[in-house]
All heavy atoms as a GROMACS GRO file, in nm:
protein
  576
    1ALA      N    1   3.464  -2.535  -3.432
    1ALA     CA    2   3.393  -2.554  -3.558
    1ALA      C    3   3.246  -2.585  -3.537
    1ALA      O    4   3.163  -2.568  -3.625
    1ALA     CB    5   3.459  -2.664  -3.638
    2ASN      N    6   3.211  -2.636  -3.416
    2ASN     CA    7   3.070  -2.672  -3.391
    2ASN      C    8   2.994  -2.571  -3.307
    2ASN      O    9   2.890  -2.598  -3.250
    2ASN     CB   10   3.061  -2.811  -3.333
    2ASN     CG   11   3.131  -2.818  -3.196
    2ASN    OD1   12   3.201  -2.729  -3.157
    2ASN    ND2   13   3.105  -2.927  -3.122
    3ILE      N   14   3.052  -2.446  -3.294
    3ILE     CA   15   2.986  -2.343  -3.213
    3ILE      C   16   2.959  -2.226  -3.303
    3ILE      O   17   3.042  -2.187  -3.384
    3ILE     CB   18   3.079  -2.296  -3.100
    3ILE    CG1   19   3.097  -2.412  -3.001
    3ILE    CG2   20   3.017  -2.175  -3.027
    3ILE    CD1   21   3.197  -2.384  -2.890
    4GLU      N   22   2.836  -2.169  -3.292
    4GLU     CA   23   2.800  -2.056  -3.370
    4GLU      C   24   2.749  -1.947  -3.278
    4GLU      O   25   2.671  -1.973  -3.188
    4GLU     CB   26   2.687  -2.094  -3.469
    4GLU     CG   27   2.641  -1.982  -3.560
    4GLU     CD   28   2.533  -2.025  -3.654
    4GLU    OE1   29   2.499  -2.145  -3.658
    4GLU    OE2   30   2.474  -1.939  -3.722
    5THR      N   31   2.794  -1.822  -3.296
    5THR     CA   32   2.748  -1.711  -3.221
    5THR      C   33   2.639  -1.637  -3.297
    5THR      O   34   2.653  -1.610  -3.412
    5THR     CB   35   2.864  -1.613  -3.195
    5THR    OG1   36   2.968  -1.681  -3.125
    5THR    CG2   37   2.820  -1.497  -3.107
    6LEU      N   38   2.528  -1.611  -3.226
    6LEU     CA   39   2.413  -1.544  -3.285
    6LEU      C   40   2.380  -1.419  -3.199
    6LEU      O   41   2.399  -1.421  -3.080
    6LEU     CB   42   2.288  -1.631  -3.289
    6LEU     CG   43   2.297  -1.757  -3.367
    6LEU    CD1   44   2.172  -1.845  -3.349
    6LEU    CD2   45   2.314  -1.727  -3.519
    7GLU      N   46   2.326  -1.319  -3.264
    7GLU     CA   47   2.278  -1.206  -3.187
    7GLU      C   48   2.127  -1.211  -3.188
    7GLU      O   49   2.058  -1.235  -3.286
    7GLU     CB   50   2.323  -1.073  -3.253
    7GLU     CG   51   2.284  -0.952  -3.175
    7GLU     CD   52   2.346  -0.823  -3.232
    7GLU    OE1   53   2.440  -0.829  -3.304
    7GLU    OE2   54   2.284  -0.719  -3.202
    8GLY      N   55   2.068  -1.193  -3.071
    8GLY     CA   56   1.924  -1.193  -3.057
    8GLY      C   57   1.882  -1.164  -2.915
    8GLY      O   58   1.966  -1.132  -2.830
    9GLU      N   59   1.755  -1.168  -2.892
    9GLU     CA   60   1.700  -1.146  -2.756
    9GLU      C   61   1.672  -1.278  -2.688
    9GLU      O   62   1.622  -1.370  -2.754
    9GLU     CB   63   1.577  -1.061  -2.761
    9GLU     CG   64   1.607  -0.922  -2.815
    9GLU     CD   65   1.484  -0.831  -2.808
    9GLU    OE1   66   1.381  -0.873  -2.752
    9GLU    OE2   67   1.493  -0.719  -2.859
   10MET      N   68   1.700  -1.289  -2.558
   10MET     CA   69   1.683  -1.414  -2.493
   10MET      C   70   1.536  -1.453  -2.475
   10MET      O   71   1.504  -1.568  -2.456
   10MET     CB   72   1.758  -1.418  -2.358
   10MET     CG   73   1.708  -1.316  -2.254
   10MET     SD   74   1.811  -1.323  -2.110
   10MET     CE   75   1.840  -1.149  -2.083
   11GLU      N   76   1.448  -1.355  -2.489
   11GLU     CA   77   1.304  -1.379  -2.479
   11GLU      C   78   1.248  -1.430  -2.612
   11GLU      O   79   1.133  -1.470  -2.623
   11GLU     CB   80   1.227  -1.257  -2.438
   11GLU     CG   81   1.257  -1.208  -2.294
   11GLU     CD   82   1.376  -1.110  -2.290
   11GLU    OE1   83   1.448  -1.094  -2.392
   11GLU    OE2   84   1.402  -1.058  -2.182
   12SER      N   85   1.331  -1.425  -2.718
   12SER     CA   86   1.289  -1.467  -2.850
   12SER      C   87   1.411  -1.522  -2.923
   12SER      O   88   1.464  -1.453  -3.010
   12SER     CB   89   1.224  -1.354  -2.927
   12SER     OG   90   1.180  -1.396  -3.051
   13ILE      N   91   1.459  -1.637  -2.885
   13ILE     CA   92   1.585  -1.690  -2.938
   13ILE      C   93   1.564  -1.719  -3.089
   13ILE      O   94   1.474  -1.788  -3.128
   13ILE     CB   95   1.623  -1.819  -2.860
   13ILE    CG1   96   1.645  -1.785  -2.716
   13ILE    CG2   97   1.751  -1.880  -2.927
   13ILE    CD1   98   1.666  -1.909  -2.628
   14PRO      N   99   1.654  -1.665  -3.172
   14PRO     CA  100   1.645  -1.679  -3.320
   14PRO      C  101   1.691  -1.812  -3.369
   14PRO      O  102   1.776  -1.819  -3.457
   14PRO     CB  103   1.729  -1.561  -3.369
   14PRO     CG  104   1.836  -1.548  -3.268
   14PRO     CD  105   1.768  -1.578  -3.135
   15LEU      N  106   1.632  -1.922  -3.318
   15LEU     CA  107   1.667  -2.055  -3.357
   15LEU      C  108   1.541  -2.141  -3.368
   15LEU      O  109   1.443  -2.114  -3.297
   15LEU     CB  110   1.761  -2.122  -3.255
   15LEU     CG  111   1.900  -2.064  -3.243
   15LEU    CD1  112   1.974  -2.125  -3.122
   15LEU    CD2  113   1.981  -2.089  -3.367
   16PRO      N  114   1.543  -2.242  -3.452
   16PRO     CA  115   1.424  -2.331  -3.460
   16PRO      C  116   1.411  -2.420  -3.340
   16PRO      O  117   1.502  -2.441  -3.265
   16PRO     CB  118   1.450  -2.413  -3.588
   16PRO     CG  119   1.596  -2.397  -3.619
   16PRO     CD  120   1.641  -2.273  -3.552
   17ASP      N  121   1.292  -2.473  -3.324
   17ASP     CA  122   1.263  -2.565  -3.213
   17ASP      C  123   1.359  -2.686  -3.217
   17ASP      O  124   1.394  -2.735  -3.329
   17ASP     CB  125   1.122  -2.623  -3.224
   17ASP     CG  126   1.014  -2.517  -3.208
   17ASP    OD1  127   1.044  -2.402  -3.185
   17ASP    OD2  128   0.893  -2.551  -3.223
   18GLY      N  129   1.406  -2.728  -3.099
   18GLY     CA  130   1.489  -2.846  -3.092
   18GLY      C  131   1.613  -2.846  -3.173
   18GLY      O  132   1.652  -2.944  -3.231
   19SER      N  133   1.682  -2.732  -3.171
   19SER     CA  134   1.798  -2.715  -3.257
   19SER      C  135   1.933  -2.707  -3.184
   19SER      O  136   2.036  -2.704  -3.249
   19SER     CB  137   1.785  -2.591  -3.342
   19SER     OG  138   1.769  -2.475  -3.261
   20VAL      N  139   1.931  -2.710  -3.052
   20VAL     CA  140   2.059  -2.698  -2.979
   20VAL      C  141   2.075  -2.812  -2.872
   20VAL      O  142   1.975  -2.863  -2.822
   20VAL     CB  143   2.079  -2.560  -2.911
   20VAL    CG1  144   2.075  -2.450  -3.010
   20VAL    CG2  145   1.973  -2.538  -2.806
   21ASP      N  146   2.197  -2.847  -2.846
   21ASP     CA  147   2.230  -2.952  -2.746
   21ASP      C  148   2.241  -2.892  -2.605
   21ASP      O  149   2.214  -2.959  -2.512
   21ASP     CB  150   2.358  -3.023  -2.780
   21ASP     CG  151   2.348  -3.097  -2.910
   21ASP    OD1  152   2.247  -3.166  -2.928
   21ASP    OD2  153   2.442  -3.091  -2.993
   22ARG      N  154   2.289  -2.769  -2.596
   22ARG     CA  155   2.318  -2.707  -2.465
   22ARG      C  156   2.274  -2.563  -2.462
   22ARG      O  157   2.291  -2.490  -2.562
   22ARG     CB  158   2.466  -2.709  -2.433
   22ARG     CG  159   2.532  -2.845  -2.428
   22ARG     CD  160   2.496  -2.920  -2.304
   22ARG     NE  161   2.564  -3.041  -2.290
   22ARG     CZ  162   2.521  -3.162  -2.335
   22ARG    NH1  163   2.407  -3.166  -2.404
   22ARG    NH2  164   2.587  -3.272  -2.315
   23VAL      N  165   2.219  -2.523  -2.349
   23VAL     CA  166   2.194  -2.379  -2.325
   23VAL      C  167   2.271  -2.346  -2.195
   23VAL      O  168   2.258  -2.419  -2.090
   23VAL     CB  169   2.043  -2.352  -2.303
   23VAL    CG1  170   2.020  -2.208  -2.259
   23VAL    CG2  171   1.962  -2.382  -2.430
   24ILE      N  172   2.352  -2.245  -2.202
   24ILE     CA  173   2.433  -2.202  -2.086
   24ILE      C  174   2.402  -2.059  -2.052
   24ILE      O  175   2.407  -1.973  -2.141
   24ILE     CB  176   2.584  -2.222  -2.115
   24ILE    CG1  177   2.616  -2.367  -2.147
   24ILE    CG2  178   2.665  -2.172  -1.996
   24ILE    CD1  179   2.756  -2.390  -2.198
   25SER      N  180   2.374  -2.029  -1.929
   25SER     CA  181   2.348  -1.892  -1.886
   25SER      C  182   2.430  -1.865  -1.759
   25SER      O  183   2.421  -1.934  -1.660
   25SER     CB  184   2.200  -1.872  -1.852
   25SER     OG  185   2.182  -1.746  -1.791
   26ASN      N  186   2.512  -1.766  -1.767
   26ASN     CA  187   2.595  -1.729  -1.652
   26ASN      C  188   2.559  -1.584  -1.614
   26ASN      O  189   2.619  -1.487  -1.656
   26ASN     CB  190   2.744  -1.736  -1.687
   26ASN     CG  191   2.831  -1.711  -1.563
   26ASN    OD1  192   2.784  -1.704  -1.454
   26ASN    ND2  193   2.961  -1.693  -1.582
   27GLY      N  194   2.450  -1.573  -1.535
   27GLY     CA  195   2.409  -1.443  -1.485
   27GLY      C  196   2.324  -1.361  -1.582
   27GLY      O  197   2.305  -1.242  -1.559
   28VAL      N  198   2.282  -1.420  -1.691
   28VAL     CA  199   2.206  -1.343  -1.792
   28VAL      C  200   2.059  -1.342  -1.765
   28VAL      O  201   1.993  -1.241  -1.786
   28VAL     CB  202   2.241  -1.400  -1.931
   28VAL    CG1  203   2.158  -1.328  -2.039
   28VAL    CG2  204   2.387  -1.387  -1.959
   29ILE      N  205   1.998  -1.453  -1.725
   29ILE     CA  206   1.855  -1.462  -1.705
   29ILE      C  207   1.808  -1.356  -1.604
   29ILE      O  208   1.698  -1.302  -1.622
   29ILE     CB  209   1.812  -1.603  -1.668
   29ILE    CG1  210   1.844  -1.702  -1.781
   29ILE    CG2  211   1.666  -1.611  -1.632
   29ILE    CD1  212   1.823  -1.844  -1.751
   30ASN      N  213   1.886  -1.327  -1.505
   30ASN     CA  214   1.848  -1.224  -1.407
   30ASN      C  215   1.827  -1.088  -1.470
   30ASN      O  216   1.763  -1.002  -1.414
   30ASN     CB  217   1.951  -1.218  -1.295
   30ASN     CG  218   1.923  -1.312  -1.185
   30ASN    OD1  219   1.810  -1.348  -1.160
   30ASN    ND2  220   2.027  -1.354  -1.119
   31LEU      N  221   1.887  -1.065  -1.588
   31LEU     CA  222   1.874  -0.936  -1.653
   31LEU      C  223   1.734  -0.916  -1.723
   31LEU      O  224   1.700  -0.805  -1.759
   31LEU     CB  225   1.985  -0.918  -1.756
   31LEU     CG  226   2.125  -0.926  -1.700
   31LEU    CD1  227   2.227  -0.916  -1.814
   31LEU    CD2  228   2.150  -0.814  -1.596
   32SER      N  229   1.663  -1.023  -1.736
   32SER     CA  230   1.534  -1.017  -1.811
   32SER      C  231   1.420  -0.999  -1.709
   32SER      O  232   1.413  -1.063  -1.603
   32SER     CB  233   1.511  -1.144  -1.887
   32SER     OG  234   1.381  -1.142  -1.945
   33ALA      N  235   1.326  -0.912  -1.744
   33ALA     CA  236   1.204  -0.893  -1.667
   33ALA      C  237   1.107  -1.007  -1.694
   33ALA      O  238   1.007  -1.024  -1.622
   33ALA     CB  239   1.145  -0.756  -1.694
   34ARG      N  240   1.131  -1.077  -1.801
   34ARG     CA  241   1.037  -1.187  -1.846
   34ARG      C  242   1.109  -1.322  -1.833
   34ARG      O  243   1.128  -1.396  -1.931
   34ARG     CB  244   0.997  -1.163  -1.988
   34ARG     CG  245   0.923  -1.031  -2.003
   34ARG     CD  246   0.896  -0.990  -2.150
   34ARG     NE  247   0.818  -1.093  -2.215
   34ARG     CZ  248   0.818  -1.109  -2.346
   34ARG    NH1  249   0.888  -1.029  -2.422
   34ARG    NH2  250   0.750  -1.206  -2.401
   35LYS      N  251   1.150  -1.359  -1.711
   35LYS     CA  252   1.224  -1.481  -1.688
   35LYS      C  253   1.153  -1.607  -1.734
   35LYS      O  254   1.216  -1.695  -1.785
   35LYS     CB  255   1.262  -1.488  -1.542
   35LYS     CG  256   1.362  -1.378  -1.500
   35LYS     CD  257   1.382  -1.373  -1.349
   35LYS     CE  258   1.474  -1.267  -1.308
   35LYS     NZ  259   1.437  -1.133  -1.357
   36MET      N  260   1.022  -1.616  -1.711
   36MET     CA  261   0.950  -1.738  -1.757
   36MET      C  262   0.956  -1.748  -1.909
   36MET      O  263   0.964  -1.858  -1.959
   36MET     CB  264   0.808  -1.735  -1.708
   36MET     CG  265   0.791  -1.757  -1.558
   36MET     SD  266   0.866  -1.914  -1.500
   36MET     CE  267   0.768  -2.029  -1.581
   37ARG      N  268   0.951  -1.637  -1.978
   37ARG     CA  269   0.959  -1.641  -2.126
   37ARG      C  270   1.096  -1.691  -2.167
   37ARG      O  271   1.113  -1.769  -2.261
   37ARG     CB  272   0.931  -1.500  -2.181
   37ARG     CG  273   0.947  -1.487  -2.331
   37ARG     CD  274   0.841  -1.571  -2.400
   37ARG     NE  275   0.869  -1.561  -2.543
   37ARG     CZ  276   0.812  -1.638  -2.631
   37ARG    NH1  277   0.727  -1.730  -2.594
   37ARG    NH2  278   0.846  -1.631  -2.758
   38VAL      N  279   1.204  -1.646  -2.098
   38VAL     CA  280   1.338  -1.688  -2.131
   38VAL      C  281   1.348  -1.841  -2.111
   38VAL      O  282   1.401  -1.908  -2.197
   38VAL     CB  283   1.441  -1.616  -2.043
   38VAL    CG1  284   1.579  -1.674  -2.065
   38VAL    CG2  285   1.437  -1.464  -2.073
   39LEU      N  286   1.301  -1.889  -1.996
   39LEU     CA  287   1.311  -2.032  -1.972
   39LEU      C  288   1.227  -2.114  -2.070
   39LEU      O  289   1.270  -2.221  -2.116
   39LEU     CB  290   1.266  -2.059  -1.825
   39LEU     CG  291   1.355  -2.002  -1.719
   39LEU    CD1  292   1.295  -2.021  -1.580
   39LEU    CD2  293   1.494  -2.061  -1.725
   40SER      N  294   1.114  -2.062  -2.110
   40SER     CA  295   1.033  -2.128  -2.214
   40SER      C  296   1.109  -2.132  -2.345
   40SER      O  297   1.100  -2.236  -2.418
   40SER     CB  298   0.902  -2.054  -2.234
   40SER     OG  299   0.824  -2.063  -2.116
   41GLU      N  300   1.175  -2.028  -2.381
   41GLU     CA  301   1.252  -2.022  -2.507
   41GLU      C  302   1.369  -2.125  -2.500
   41GLU      O  303   1.398  -2.192  -2.596
   41GLU     CB  304   1.302  -1.883  -2.533
   41GLU     CG  305   1.204  -1.791  -2.597
   41GLU     CD  306   1.175  -1.835  -2.740
   41GLU    OE1  307   1.251  -1.810  -2.831
   41GLU    OE2  308   1.068  -1.900  -2.756
   42CYS      N  309   1.434  -2.131  -2.387
   42CYS     CA  310   1.541  -2.228  -2.368
   42CYS      C  311   1.490  -2.369  -2.389
   42CYS      O  312   1.549  -2.452  -2.461
   42CYS     CB  313   1.609  -2.212  -2.235
   42CYS     SG  314   1.700  -2.061  -2.215
   43ALA      N  315   1.377  -2.403  -2.329
   43ALA     CA  316   1.320  -2.533  -2.344
   43ALA      C  317   1.280  -2.556  -2.488
   43ALA      O  318   1.295  -2.669  -2.540
   43ALA     CB  319   1.197  -2.544  -2.250
   44ARG      N  320   1.231  -2.459  -2.553
   44ARG     CA  321   1.185  -2.472  -2.694
   44ARG      C  322   1.299  -2.510  -2.788
   44ARG      O  323   1.288  -2.595  -2.874
   44ARG     CB  324   1.118  -2.342  -2.741
   44ARG     CG  325   1.071  -2.348  -2.886
   44ARG     CD  326   1.020  -2.212  -2.932
   44ARG     NE  327   1.125  -2.111  -2.946
   44ARG     CZ  328   1.213  -2.101  -3.045
   44ARG    NH1  329   1.211  -2.192  -3.142
   44ARG    NH2  330   1.304  -2.006  -3.049
   45VAL      N  331   1.417  -2.439  -2.770
   45VAL     CA  332   1.526  -2.464  -2.864
   45VAL      C  333   1.607  -2.588  -2.831
   45VAL      O  334   1.685  -2.637  -2.915
   45VAL     CB  335   1.619  -2.341  -2.877
   45VAL    CG1  336   1.541  -2.223  -2.931
   45VAL    CG2  337   1.691  -2.308  -2.749
   46LEU      N  338   1.593  -2.642  -2.712
   46LEU     CA  339   1.670  -2.764  -2.672
   46LEU      C  340   1.622  -2.887  -2.747
   46LEU      O  341   1.502  -2.907  -2.761
   46LEU     CB  342   1.663  -2.789  -2.523
   46LEU     CG  343   1.760  -2.710  -2.436
   46LEU    CD1  344   1.728  -2.734  -2.288
   46LEU    CD2  345   1.903  -2.746  -2.467
   47ARG      N  346   1.713  -2.970  -2.791
   47ARG     CA  347   1.678  -3.096  -2.852
   47ARG      C  348   1.637  -3.193  -2.741
   47ARG      O  349   1.673  -3.173  -2.624
   47ARG     CB  350   1.803  -3.157  -2.922
   47ARG     CG  351   1.842  -3.087  -3.047
   47ARG     CD  352   1.956  -3.164  -3.119
   47ARG     NE  353   1.983  -3.093  -3.238
   47ARG     CZ  354   2.100  -3.051  -3.275
   47ARG    NH1  355   2.206  -3.072  -3.199
   47ARG    NH2  356   2.116  -2.987  -3.392
   48PRO      N  357   1.560  -3.296  -2.771
   48PRO     CA  358   1.532  -3.397  -2.670
   48PRO      C  359   1.662  -3.453  -2.611
   48PRO      O  360   1.755  -3.486  -2.685
   48PRO     CB  361   1.458  -3.505  -2.749
   48PRO     CG  362   1.394  -3.430  -2.864
   48PRO     CD  363   1.495  -3.324  -2.900
   49GLY      N  364   1.672  -3.455  -2.486
   49GLY     CA  365   1.796  -3.499  -2.415
   49GLY      C  366   1.898  -3.387  -2.400
   49GLY      O  367   2.006  -3.409  -2.344
   50GLY      N  368   1.864  -3.263  -2.448
   50GLY     CA  369   1.957  -3.151  -2.433
   50GLY      C  370   1.968  -3.110  -2.288
   50GLY      O  371   1.890  -3.150  -2.205
   51ARG      N  372   2.063  -3.028  -2.260
   51ARG     CA  373   2.091  -2.988  -2.123
   51ARG      C  374   2.096  -2.838  -2.111
   51ARG      O  375   2.138  -2.769  -2.204
   51ARG     CB  376   2.221  -3.048  -2.071
   51ARG     CG  377   2.214  -3.198  -2.078
   51ARG     CD  378   2.312  -3.262  -1.987
   51ARG     NE  379   2.300  -3.405  -2.000
   51ARG     CZ  380   2.286  -3.486  -1.899
   51ARG    NH1  381   2.274  -3.440  -1.780
   51ARG    NH2  382   2.278  -3.615  -1.922
   52MET      N  383   2.062  -2.791  -1.990
   52MET     CA  384   2.064  -2.644  -1.962
   52MET      C  385   2.145  -2.627  -1.830
   52MET      O  386   2.120  -2.700  -1.734
   52MET     CB  387   1.925  -2.593  -1.948
   52MET     CG  388   1.920  -2.447  -1.923
   52MET     SD  389   1.748  -2.393  -1.937
   52MET     CE  390   1.764  -2.227  -1.873
   53CYS      N  391   2.236  -2.533  -1.830
   53CYS     CA  392   2.313  -2.498  -1.714
   53CYS      C  393   2.292  -2.354  -1.683
   53CYS      O  394   2.322  -2.267  -1.769
   53CYS     CB  395   2.463  -2.532  -1.737
   53CYS     SG  396   2.563  -2.493  -1.599
   54VAL      N  397   2.241  -2.326  -1.565
   54VAL     CA  398   2.212  -2.183  -1.526
   54VAL      C  399   2.291  -2.152  -1.398
   54VAL      O  400   2.284  -2.227  -1.302
   54VAL     CB  401   2.061  -2.165  -1.503
   54VAL    CG1  402   2.037  -2.021  -1.456
   54VAL    CG2  403   1.983  -2.194  -1.630
   55SER      N  404   2.358  -2.039  -1.400
   55SER     CA  405   2.425  -1.991  -1.279
   55SER      C  406   2.390  -1.845  -1.263
   55SER      O  407   2.455  -1.759  -1.314
   55SER     CB  408   2.578  -2.007  -1.301
   55SER     OG  409   2.645  -1.952  -1.187
   56ASP      N  410   2.278  -1.818  -1.196
   56ASP     CA  411   2.232  -1.687  -1.170
   56ASP      C  412   2.214  -1.670  -1.022
   56ASP      O  413   2.176  -1.762  -0.948
   56ASP     CB  414   2.094  -1.658  -1.237
   56ASP     CG  415   2.112  -1.630  -1.385
   56ASP    OD1  416   2.215  -1.658  -1.440
   56ASP    OD2  417   2.014  -1.575  -1.444
   57LEU      N  418   2.235  -1.547  -0.973
   57LEU     CA  419   2.226  -1.522  -0.830
   57LEU      C  420   2.148  -1.390  -0.815
   57LEU      O  421   2.184  -1.290  -0.878
   57LEU     CB  422   2.362  -1.511  -0.767
   57LEU     CG  423   2.372  -1.469  -0.620
   57LEU    CD1  424   2.311  -1.578  -0.532
   57LEU    CD2  425   2.515  -1.446  -0.581
   58THR      N  426   2.054  -1.389  -0.725
   58THR     CA  427   1.982  -1.265  -0.695
   58THR      C  428   1.991  -1.245  -0.543
   58THR      O  429   1.958  -1.334  -0.466
   58THR     CB  430   1.834  -1.273  -0.733
   58THR    OG1  431   1.827  -1.301  -0.871
   58THR    CG2  432   1.764  -1.142  -0.705
   59ILE      N  433   2.034  -1.130  -0.504
   59ILE     CA  434   2.049  -1.102  -0.357
   59ILE      C  435   2.040  -0.948  -0.337
   59ILE      O  436   2.074  -0.873  -0.425
   59ILE     CB  437   2.185  -1.155  -0.306
   59ILE    CG1  438   2.185  -1.153  -0.154
   59ILE    CG2  439   2.301  -1.082  -0.365
   59ILE    CD1  440   2.296  -1.236  -0.092
   60GLU      N  441   1.986  -0.912  -0.228
   60GLU     CA  442   1.979  -0.772  -0.189
   60GLU      C  443   2.108  -0.730  -0.130
   60GLU      O  444   2.164  -0.797  -0.042
   60GLU     CB  445   1.862  -0.748  -0.098
   60GLU     CG  446   1.727  -0.769  -0.162
   60GLU     CD  447   1.616  -0.734  -0.066
   60GLU    OE1  448   1.632  -0.643   0.019
   60GLU    OE2  449   1.509  -0.797  -0.076
   61GLU      N  450   2.160  -0.610  -0.170
   61GLU     CA  451   2.287  -0.562  -0.116
   61GLU      C  452   2.284  -0.549   0.038
   61GLU      O  453   2.381  -0.573   0.103
   61GLU     CB  454   2.318  -0.425  -0.179
   61GLU     CG  455   2.366  -0.439  -0.321
   61GLU     CD  456   2.408  -0.306  -0.379
   61GLU    OE1  457   2.451  -0.215  -0.302
   61GLU    OE2  458   2.400  -0.289  -0.499
   62LYS      N  459   2.172  -0.510   0.093
   62LYS     CA  460   2.163  -0.487   0.236
   62LYS      C  461   2.183  -0.614   0.318
   62LYS      O  462   2.218  -0.609   0.435
   62LYS     CB  463   2.028  -0.420   0.276
   62LYS     CG  464   1.910  -0.504   0.253
   62LYS     CD  465   1.785  -0.426   0.287
   62LYS     CE  466   1.665  -0.511   0.257
   62LYS     NZ  467   1.541  -0.437   0.281
   63SER      N  468   2.175  -0.731   0.254
   63SER     CA  469   2.194  -0.856   0.325
   63SER      C  470   2.339  -0.899   0.316
   63SER      O  471   2.373  -1.007   0.375
   63SER     CB  472   2.101  -0.961   0.269
   63SER     OG  473   2.130  -0.989   0.136
   64LEU      N  474   2.424  -0.827   0.250
   64LEU     CA  475   2.568  -0.861   0.244
   64LEU      C  476   2.652  -0.778   0.337
   64LEU      O  477   2.627  -0.660   0.356
   64LEU     CB  478   2.620  -0.839   0.097
   64LEU     CG  479   2.556  -0.932  -0.006
   64LEU    CD1  480   2.606  -0.886  -0.144
   64LEU    CD2  481   2.598  -1.077   0.018
   65PRO      N  482   2.750  -0.839   0.399
   65PRO     CA  483   2.838  -0.762   0.486
   65PRO      C  484   2.928  -0.665   0.403
   65PRO      O  485   2.956  -0.690   0.289
   65PRO     CB  486   2.926  -0.869   0.553
   65PRO     CG  487   2.916  -0.987   0.465
   65PRO     CD  488   2.785  -0.977   0.397
   66PRO      N  489   2.973  -0.555   0.469
   66PRO     CA  490   3.052  -0.454   0.397
   66PRO      C  491   3.176  -0.513   0.331
   66PRO      O  492   3.214  -0.467   0.219
   66PRO     CB  493   3.092  -0.354   0.507
   66PRO     CG  494   2.990  -0.376   0.615
   66PRO     CD  495   2.947  -0.516   0.606
   67GLU      N  496   3.243  -0.613   0.390
   67GLU     CA  497   3.364  -0.665   0.328
   67GLU      C  498   3.333  -0.735   0.194
   67GLU      O  499   3.421  -0.743   0.108
   67GLU     CB  500   3.436  -0.759   0.423
   67GLU     CG  501   3.359  -0.877   0.474
   67GLU     CD  502   3.281  -0.849   0.601
   67GLU    OE1  503   3.265  -0.731   0.641
   67GLU    OE2  504   3.240  -0.947   0.661
   68VAL      N  505   3.214  -0.782   0.175
   68VAL     CA  506   3.173  -0.838   0.048
   68VAL      C  507   3.139  -0.729  -0.050
   68VAL      O  508   3.178  -0.734  -0.167
   68VAL     CB  509   3.060  -0.940   0.066
   68VAL    CG1  510   3.003  -0.987  -0.073
   68VAL    CG2  511   3.102  -1.060   0.145
   69LEU      N  512   3.064  -0.634  -0.002
   69LEU     CA  513   3.023  -0.524  -0.092
   69LEU      C  514   3.140  -0.445  -0.154
   69LEU      O  515   3.131  -0.389  -0.259
   69LEU     CB  516   2.928  -0.427  -0.013
   69LEU     CG  517   2.795  -0.482   0.019
   69LEU    CD1  518   2.722  -0.384   0.116
   69LEU    CD2  519   2.712  -0.503  -0.106
   70THR      N  520   3.252  -0.441  -0.081
   70THR     CA  521   3.361  -0.359  -0.128
   70THR      C  522   3.476  -0.441  -0.190
   70THR      O  523   3.582  -0.389  -0.227
   70THR     CB  524   3.424  -0.281  -0.007
   70THR    OG1  525   3.465  -0.369   0.094
   70THR    CG2  526   3.321  -0.180   0.043
   71HIS      N  527   3.452  -0.572  -0.207
   71HIS     CA  528   3.558  -0.659  -0.263
   71HIS      C  529   3.506  -0.728  -0.389
   71HIS      O  530   3.428  -0.819  -0.381
   71HIS     CB  531   3.600  -0.761  -0.160
   71HIS     CG  532   3.730  -0.829  -0.189
   71HIS    ND1  533   3.741  -0.930  -0.280
   71HIS    CD2  534   3.851  -0.804  -0.138
   71HIS    CE1  535   3.866  -0.967  -0.287
   71HIS    NE2  536   3.933  -0.895  -0.202
   72PRO      N  537   3.553  -0.685  -0.509
   72PRO     CA  538   3.505  -0.743  -0.633
   72PRO      C  539   3.515  -0.892  -0.642
   72PRO      O  540   3.428  -0.956  -0.696
   72PRO     CB  541   3.588  -0.670  -0.741
   72PRO     CG  542   3.635  -0.545  -0.678
   72PRO     CD  543   3.648  -0.577  -0.531
   73ALA      N  544   3.619  -0.948  -0.593
   73ALA     CA  545   3.639  -1.096  -0.601
   73ALA      C  546   3.532  -1.167  -0.519
   73ALA      O  547   3.492  -1.282  -0.554
   73ALA     CB  548   3.779  -1.134  -0.552
   74ALA      N  549   3.485  -1.108  -0.414
   74ALA     CA  550   3.375  -1.170  -0.334
   74ALA      C  551   3.244  -1.174  -0.416
   74ALA      O  552   3.172  -1.269  -0.407
   74ALA     CB  553   3.358  -1.093  -0.205
   75TRP      N  554   3.219  -1.069  -0.492
   75TRP     CA  555   3.099  -1.073  -0.580
   75TRP      C  556   3.112  -1.177  -0.685
   75TRP      O  557   3.023  -1.249  -0.713
   75TRP     CB  558   3.086  -0.932  -0.645
   75TRP     CG  559   3.019  -0.833  -0.566
   75TRP    CD1  560   3.075  -0.730  -0.498
   75TRP    CD2  561   2.876  -0.817  -0.541
   75TRP    NE1  562   2.983  -0.655  -0.430
   75TRP    CE2  563   2.860  -0.705  -0.458
   75TRP    CE3  564   2.766  -0.891  -0.580
   75TRP    CZ2  565   2.734  -0.664  -0.413
   75TRP    CZ3  566   2.639  -0.847  -0.537
   75TRP    CH2  567   2.627  -0.737  -0.454
   76ALA      N  568   3.232  -1.184  -0.746
   76ALA     CA  569   3.253  -1.281  -0.854
   76ALA      C  570   3.253  -1.425  -0.806
   76ALA      O  571   3.214  -1.517  -0.876
   76ALA     CB  572   3.383  -1.249  -0.927
   77GLY      N  573   3.294  -1.451  -0.682
   77GLY     CA  574   3.302  -1.582  -0.628
   77GLY      C  575   3.170  -1.632  -0.583
   77GLY      O  576   3.138  -1.745  -0.573
   0.00000   0.00000   0.00000
């Protein structure tokens, strides 16, 4: 009852300043070419004392061993 789903762009979050308690990103920020803008927007919409949890990973495929490249669970883990 206390969660609302909105559609919008992460570089321009359709919420007022200081309106959310939590921002959670699981691999989404890496999809934006304007990462600093995304982080600024997250900071803008967070209430004082709000929290942000980010879980993003960037890695070049050539630095991974073949057993990781060919095993979906290894990518997800």
